[in-house]
C-alpha positions in Angstrom: 139.8 95.7 319.7 136.6 95.2 317.6 133.5 95.5 319.3 132.3 92.0 317.9 135.4 90.6 319.7 134.8 92.2 323.1 131.1 91.1 322.9 132.1 87.6 322.3 134.7 87.7 325.2 132.0 89.2 327.5 129.5 86.5 326.4 132.1 83.9 327.2 132.2 85.2 330.7 128.6 85.3 331.1 128.1 81.5 329.9 131.1 80.6 332.2 129.3 82.1 335.3 126.1 80.4 334.1 127.8 77.0 334.0 127.6 76.6 330.6 131.3 75.9 330.0 131.1 74.2 326.7 129.4 77.1 325.1 131.7 79.6 326.9 134.7 77.9 325.4 133.3 77.8 321.9 132.4 81.5 322.0 135.7 82.5 323.7 137.9 80.2 321.4 136.3 81.9 318.2 136.9 85.4 319.4 140.5 84.5 320.5 141.4 82.7 317.4 139.6 85.2 315.1 141.5 88.1 316.6 143.8 89.9 314.2 147.4 90.1 315.1 147.0 93.8 316.0 144.2 92.7 318.3 145.9 89.9 319.9 147.5 92.2 322.7 144.3 93.8 323.3 142.5 90.5 323.9 145.4 89.3 326.1 145.0 92.4 328.2 141.2 92.2 328.3 141.4 88.6 329.4 143.9 89.6 332.2 141.8 92.8 333.4 138.7 90.7 333.4 139.6 87.4 334.8 137.2 87.8 337.8 134.4 88.3 335.3 134.6 84.7 334.6 133.9 83.9 338.2 131.9 86.8 339.7 129.3 89.0 338.2 131.1 92.3 337.3 127.8 94.1 338.0 127.8 93.1 341.7 
């Protein structure tokens, strides 16, 4: 996965936790729809592995 895609997904999680859902969806959607065919499985796996990041601060 490109670093820019990962950064966008991480930012989407941050925005979600901050209650900025519209922005979170916009950022996440751009990352997901902009992913290449070869990135798609990595994006899916990242979302699966980091689902809790959207609810709880992963740093504690």
